[in-house]
C-alpha positions as CSV (number, residue, x, y, z in Angstrom):
1,X,26.2,-19.9,-12.1
2,X,23.0,-19.8,-14.2
3,X,21.4,-22.4,-11.9
4,X,22.1,-20.2,-8.9
5,X,20.6,-17.1,-10.6
6,X,17.5,-19.1,-11.7
7,X,17.1,-20.4,-8.1
8,X,17.4,-16.8,-6.8
9,X,14.7,-15.6,-9.2
10,X,12.4,-18.4,-8.1
11,X,12.9,-17.5,-4.5
12,X,12.1,-13.8,-5.3
13,X,8.9,-14.8,-7.1
14,X,7.9,-17.2,-4.4
15,X,8.3,-14.6,-1.6
16,X,6.5,-11.9,-3.6
17,X,3.7,-14.3,-4.3
18,X,3.3,-15.2,-0.6
19,X,3.2,-11.5,0.2
20,X,0.6,-10.7,-2.4
21,X,-1.6,-13.7,-1.6
22,X,-1.8,-12.7,2.0
23,X,-2.9,-9.1,1.2
24,X,-6.5,-7.9,1.5
25,X,-5.9,-4.1,1.9
26,X,-4.6,-2.7,-1.4
27,X,-2.4,0.1,0.0
28,X,-0.9,-2.1,2.7
29,X,-0.3,-4.9,0.2
30,X,1.5,-2.7,-2.3
31,X,3.7,-1.2,0.4
32,X,4.6,-4.7,1.7
33,X,5.3,-6.1,-1.7
34,X,7.6,-3.1,-2.5
35,X,9.5,-3.7,0.7
36,X,9.8,-7.4,0.0
37,X,10.9,-6.8,-3.6
38,X,13.7,-4.4,-2.6
39,X,14.8,-6.7,0.2
40,X,15.2,-9.8,-2.0
41,X,16.6,-8.1,-5.1
42,X,18.9,-5.6,-3.5
43,X,17.5,-2.7,-5.5
44,X,17.5,0.6,-3.5
45,X,14.1,2.2,-3.9
46,X,10.7,1.8,-5.6
47,X,7.3,3.4,-6.1
48,X,4.0,2.6,-7.7
49,X,1.8,5.1,-9.6
50,X,-1.8,4.3,-10.4
51,X,-2.9,6.1,-13.6
52,X,-6.6,6.8,-14.1
53,X,-8.6,6.9,-17.4
54,X,-7.8,10.6,-17.8
55,X,-4.1,9.9,-17.5
56,X,-3.7,11.4,-14.0
57,X,-1.2,9.6,-11.7
58,X,-1.5,9.0,-8.0
59,X,1.3,7.7,-5.7
60,X,-0.1,4.5,-4.2
61,X,3.0,3.1,-2.5
62,X,6.7,3.9,-2.1
63,X,9.7,2.5,-0.2
64,X,13.0,4.3,0.6
65,X,12.5,7.4,-1.5
66,X,15.2,10.0,-1.2
67,X,14.5,13.2,0.8
68,X,14.3,15.3,-2.3
69,X,11.2,13.3,-3.5
70,X,9.3,13.4,-0.2
71,X,9.4,17.1,0.4
72,X,6.1,18.7,1.5
73,X,4.2,15.5,1.9
74,X,5.6,13.9,-1.3
75,X,4.7,16.9,-3.4
76,X,7.4,16.2,-6.1
77,X,5.9,12.7,-6.6
78,X,2.3,14.0,-6.8
79,X,2.6,17.0,-9.1
80,X,3.8,17.5,-12.6
81,X,4.4,15.1,-15.5
82,X,7.1,12.5,-16.0
83,X,8.3,10.4,-18.9
84,X,7.2,7.1,-17.5
85,X,3.6,8.2,-17.1
86,X,3.7,9.9,-20.5
87,X,4.8,6.7,-22.1
88,X,2.1,4.7,-20.2
89,X,-0.6,7.2,-21.3
90,X,0.5,7.0,-25.0
91,X,0.4,3.1,-24.9
92,X,4.2,3.0,-25.3
93,X,5.0,1.3,-22.0
94,X,3.9,-2.3,-22.8
95,X,6.6,-4.1,-21.0
96,X,9.5,-3.5,-18.6
97,X,11.7,-0.7,-19.9
98,X,14.7,1.4,-19.0
99,X,13.8,5.1,-18.5
100,X,16.9,7.0,-19.6
101,X,16.6,9.6,-16.9
102,X,13.9,10.3,-14.3
103,X,12.3,13.7,-14.9
104,X,11.4,14.1,-11.2
105,X,15.0,13.3,-10.0
106,X,16.4,15.6,-12.7
107,X,14.2,18.4,-11.5
108,X,15.1,17.8,-7.9
109,X,18.8,18.0,-8.8
110,X,18.4,21.2,-10.8
111,X,16.3,22.9,-8.1
112,X,18.6,21.6,-5.4
113,X,15.6,20.2,-3.5
114,X,17.7,17.9,-1.3
115,X,19.5,14.7,-1.2
116,X,18.8,12.2,-4.0
117,X,21.1,9.4,-2.9
118,X,22.8,9.4,-6.3
119,X,19.6,8.2,-8.1
120,X,19.2,9.4,-11.7
121,X,17.5,6.6,-13.7
122,X,14.9,3.9,-13.1
123,X,13.2,1.0,-14.7
124,X,9.5,1.2,-15.4
125,X,7.1,-1.7,-15.6
126,X,3.4,-1.5,-16.4
127,X,1.0,-3.1,-13.9
128,X,-1.7,-5.0,-15.8
129,X,-4.1,-7.9,-15.6
130,X,-5.4,-9.1,-18.9
131,X,-6.7,-6.1,-20.8
132,X,-6.9,-3.9,-17.6
133,X,-4.1,-1.4,-16.9
134,X,-3.6,-0.1,-13.4
135,X,-0.4,1.9,-13.3
136,X,3.4,1.6,-13.2
137,X,6.1,0.0,-11.0
138,X,9.3,2.0,-10.9
139,X,12.6,0.7,-9.4
140,X,15.9,2.5,-9.0
141,X,19.3,2.1,-7.4
142,X,22.2,4.4,-6.7
143,X,24.6,4.7,-9.6
144,X,22.5,2.4,-11.8
145,X,21.6,3.9,-15.1
146,X,20.8,0.7,-16.9
147,X,18.9,-2.5,-16.0
148,X,19.9,-5.7,-17.7
149,X,17.5,-7.8,-19.7
150,X,17.3,-10.5,-17.0
151,X,16.6,-7.8,-14.4
152,X,13.8,-6.3,-16.5
153,X,12.4,-9.8,-17.1
154,X,12.3,-10.5,-13.3
155,X,10.6,-7.1,-12.6
156,X,8.1,-7.9,-15.4
157,X,7.2,-11.2,-13.8
158,X,6.7,-9.5,-10.4
159,X,4.6,-6.8,-12.1
160,X,2.3,-9.4,-13.5
161,X,1.7,-10.9,-10.1
162,X,1.1,-7.4,-8.6
163,X,-1.4,-6.6,-11.4
164,X,-3.3,-9.8,-10.8
165,X,-3.4,-9.1,-7.1
166,X,-4.6,-5.5,-7.7
167,X,-7.5,-6.9,-9.8
168,X,-8.3,-9.5,-7.1
169,X,-8.4,-7.0,-4.3
170,X,-10.4,-4.5,-6.3
171,X,-13.0,-7.2,-7.1
172,X,-13.2,-8.2,-3.5
173,X,-13.7,-4.6,-2.4
174,X,-16.4,-4.2,-5.1
175,X,-18.2,-7.4,-3.9
176,X,-18.1,-6.0,-0.3
177,X,-19.6,-2.8,-1.4
178,X,-22.4,-4.7,-3.2
179,X,-22.9,-6.8,-0.1
180,X,-23.1,-3.6,2.0
181,X,-25.7,-2.2,-0.3
182,X,-27.6,-5.4,-0.2
183,X,-27.5,-5.4,3.7
184,X,-28.8,-1.8,3.7
185,X,-31.7,-2.7,1.3
186,X,-32.6,-5.7,3.4
187,X,-32.6,-3.7,6.6
188,X,-34.7,-1.0,5.1
189,X,-37.2,-3.7,4.0
190,X,-37.2,-5.3,7.5
191,X,-37.8,-1.8,9.0
192,X,-40.8,-1.4,6.7
193,X,-42.2,-4.9,7.2
194,X,-41.8,-5.0,11.0
195,X,-41.2,-1.9,13.0
196,X,-43.1,0.5,10.7
197,X,-46.2,-1.8,10.6
198,X,-46.1,-2.1,14.4
199,X,-45.9,1.6,14.8
200,X,-48.8,2.0,12.4
201,X,-50.9,-0.3,14.6
202,X,-50.0,1.7,17.7
203,X,-51.2,4.8,15.9
204,X,-54.5,3.2,15.0
205,X,-55.0,2.0,18.6
206,X,-54.2,5.5,20.0
207,X,-56.8,7.1,17.7
208,X,-59.4,4.5,18.9
209,X,-58.5,5.3,22.5
210,X,-59.2,9.0,22.0
211,X,-62.9,8.3,21.2
212,X,-63.5,5.4,23.6
213,X,-65.4,6.3,26.8
214,X,-65.5,2.9,28.3
215,X,-62.7,2.7,30.9
216,X,-62.4,-1.1,30.5
217,X,-62.0,-0.9,26.7
218,X,-59.5,2.0,27.2
219,X,-57.4,-0.2,29.5
220,X,-57.4,-3.0,26.9
221,X,-56.3,-0.5,24.2
222,X,-53.4,0.7,26.5
223,X,-52.4,-2.8,27.2
224,X,-52.3,-3.6,23.4
225,X,-50.3,-0.4,22.8
226,X,-47.8,-1.5,25.5
227,X,-47.5,-5.0,24.0
228,X,-47.0,-3.7,20.5
229,X,-44.4,-1.0,21.5
230,X,-42.5,-3.7,23.5
231,X,-42.4,-5.9,20.3
232,X,-41.3,-2.9,18.2
233,X,-38.5,-2.1,20.7
234,X,-37.3,-5.7,20.5
235,X,-37.3,-5.8,16.7
236,X,-35.6,-2.5,16.5
237,X,-32.9,-3.7,18.9
238,X,-32.4,-6.8,16.8
239,X,-32.0,-4.6,13.7
240,X,-29.5,-2.3,15.4
241,X,-27.6,-5.4,16.4
242,X,-27.4,-6.4,12.7
243,X,-25.8,-3.0,12.0
244,X,-23.4,-2.9,14.9
245,X,-22.9,-6.2,16.7
246,X,-22.1,-5.4,20.3
247,X,-19.7,-7.9,21.9
248,X,-18.0,-9.0,18.6
249,X,-14.8,-7.6,20.0
250,X,-15.1,-10.3,22.7
251,X,-15.4,-13.1,20.0
252,X,-18.0,-14.6,17.8
253,X,-19.4,-16.9,20.4
254,X,-20.1,-14.0,22.8
255,X,-21.7,-11.9,20.1
256,X,-24.0,-14.6,18.8
257,X,-25.0,-15.7,22.3
258,X,-26.0,-12.1,23.2
259,X,-27.8,-11.7,19.9
260,X,-29.8,-14.9,20.5
261,X,-30.9,-13.5,23.9
262,X,-32.3,-10.4,22.2
263,X,-34.5,-12.7,20.1
264,X,-35.6,-14.6,23.1
265,X,-33.5,-17.7,22.3
266,X,-31.7,-19.8,24.9
267,X,-28.3,-20.4,23.4
268,X,-26.0,-23.2,24.6
269,X,-22.4,-23.1,23.2
270,X,-19.4,-25.3,22.7
271,X,-16.0,-24.0,21.6
272,X,-12.9,-26.1,20.8
273,X,-9.5,-25.0,19.6
274,X,-7.7,-21.7,20.0
275,X,-7.1,-19.3,17.1
276,X,-7.4,-15.6,16.2
277,X,-9.9,-15.2,13.3
278,X,-9.3,-12.7,10.5
279,X,-11.8,-9.9,10.8
280,X,-13.6,-10.6,7.5
281,X,-14.1,-14.3,8.5
282,X,-15.5,-13.3,11.9
283,X,-17.9,-10.9,10.2
284,X,-19.0,-13.6,7.8
285,X,-19.7,-16.0,10.7
286,X,-21.6,-13.3,12.5
287,X,-23.9,-12.7,9.5
288,X,-24.5,-16.4,9.0
289,X,-25.2,-17.1,12.6
290,X,-27.5,-14.1,12.8
291,X,-29.6,-15.3,9.9
292,X,-29.6,-18.8,11.3
293,X,-30.8,-17.6,14.7
294,X,-33.5,-15.6,12.9
295,X,-34.7,-18.7,11.1
296,X,-34.8,-20.6,14.4
297,X,-36.9,-18.0,16.0
298,X,-39.4,-17.8,13.1
299,X,-39.7,-21.4,12.0
300,X,-38.4,-23.9,14.6
301,X,-41.2,-23.6,17.1
302,X,-38.6,-23.8,19.8
303,X,-36.7,-21.3,21.9
304,X,-33.4,-23.2,22.3
305,X,-30.5,-23.5,19.9
306,X,-27.0,-24.9,20.2
307,X,-23.9,-23.2,18.8
308,X,-20.8,-25.2,18.2
309,X,-17.5,-23.6,16.9
310,X,-14.3,-25.5,16.3
311,X,-11.1,-23.5,15.5
312,X,-7.8,-24.6,14.1
313,X,-4.8,-22.7,12.6
314,X,-6.2,-23.1,9.1
315,X,-10.0,-23.2,9.3
316,X,-13.1,-22.5,11.4
317,X,-16.2,-24.7,11.6
318,X,-19.5,-23.5,12.9
319,X,-22.6,-25.7,13.5
320,X,-26.0,-24.3,14.6
321,X,-28.6,-26.8,15.6
322,X,-32.2,-26.5,16.9
323,X,-34.5,-29.2,18.2
324,X,-37.5,-27.8,16.4
325,X,-40.1,-28.9,13.8
326,X,-37.6,-29.3,11.0
327,X,-38.7,-29.8,7.3
328,X,-38.4,-32.3,4.5
329,X,-35.2,-31.4,2.6
330,X,-33.5,-33.0,-0.4
331,X,-29.8,-32.1,-0.5
332,X,-29.8,-32.1,-4.3
333,X,-32.8,-29.7,-4.5
334,X,-32.8,-25.9,-4.4
335,X,-32.9,-24.3,-0.9
336,X,-36.5,-23.8,0.1
337,X,-36.1,-20.2,1.4
338,X,-34.2,-17.0,0.5
339,X,-32.8,-17.0,4.0
340,X,-31.1,-20.4,3.6
341,X,-29.9,-19.4,0.1
342,X,-28.4,-16.3,1.7
343,X,-26.4,-18.5,4.1
344,X,-25.1,-20.6,1.3
345,X,-24.1,-17.5,-0.7
346,X,-22.2,-15.9,2.2
347,X,-20.3,-19.2,2.8
348,X,-19.4,-19.4,-0.9
349,X,-18.2,-15.9,-1.0
350,X,-15.8,-16.7,1.9
351,X,-14.5,-19.8,0.0
352,X,-16.2,-22.1,2.5
353,X,-18.5,-25.2,2.5
354,X,-22.1,-25.1,3.6
355,X,-24.2,-28.1,4.7
356,X,-27.9,-28.2,5.7
357,X,-29.5,-31.1,7.5
358,X,-33.2,-31.3,8.4
359,X,-36.1,-33.6,8.6
360,X,-39.7,-33.4,9.9
361,X,-39.9,-33.5,13.7
362,X,-36.1,-33.9,14.1
363,X,-34.9,-30.3,13.9
364,X,-32.5,-28.5,11.7
365,X,-28.7,-28.2,11.6
366,X,-26.5,-26.0,9.5
367,X,-22.7,-26.5,9.2
368,X,-20.3,-24.0,7.8
369,X,-16.5,-24.6,7.2
370,X,-14.3,-21.7,6.1
371,X,-10.6,-21.9,5.5
372,X,-8.3,-19.0,6.2
């Protein structure tokens, strides 16, 4: 009997872990894990409060709440105080506990707010990761006014997993925000270093043209203005592509091929395998390919580049090769440019592997392998 119970607990923890490990969006992950928890344990309803530094709670996820608690867009769950949050704020909810009665359910019954499905009590478990506290997991079932020690222990194990996943997802979101700020700063610098300087040159030429009486020299000035403005348009278009890659909805190969054309590159492609890439992986490949194409344009001395992508159910591999000048490179040394370092960092952030191959007169090749 004990072996069957232990096996059931292991199955619960395994299924919860799989649900949490697959999650990247916090709210969706919490909702999914609540649904899975109720499904595999047989408990009736659950909800998760986040509690901020000032002690204010927000309802982050719920599953199968009774009608009395979802009135007026979940108003009973979003307003007022309750005993579980009070205990949490006073550092008295340090592990899974029985709450003798739920204050929100008690109020709903007293005010006759609607059906409560016979719920009166719930178990409360703090959601933590190390020293960080995020909130509370509450679980309730009809007619259940007490949770056994083994039930609380199981809920506590699940809560630890949830707490660690909350921390992981929050850290990932923070890294993405930092990456976004970095992208904005880089684009601002690119605008200053390229387009703004070109427009400054146009302005100087236009002023010179105002005072020039020689028709032949005026024609030369106008031709120079036309050439510089065309260059500025091309660079502006490339920068806009970096902000909003047109064609990415049609796949990474299509988007990078089109981007290469805006740079004046002739892109040949090879694609093997069939798989749907997660959005964040596709975005990472786009940024890596984009930077690699920029390097080809600036440094290879060639206008051709080959893009090879191999897809499987568990990973994607992208190789970009140019037949250009190449450079001497020692794999054990530091990358020679910030652009190449950026490619490595993006790959590392995605949990992938980055390889650079180059030698004088034999071109350059980068290879990126990212699991998913």
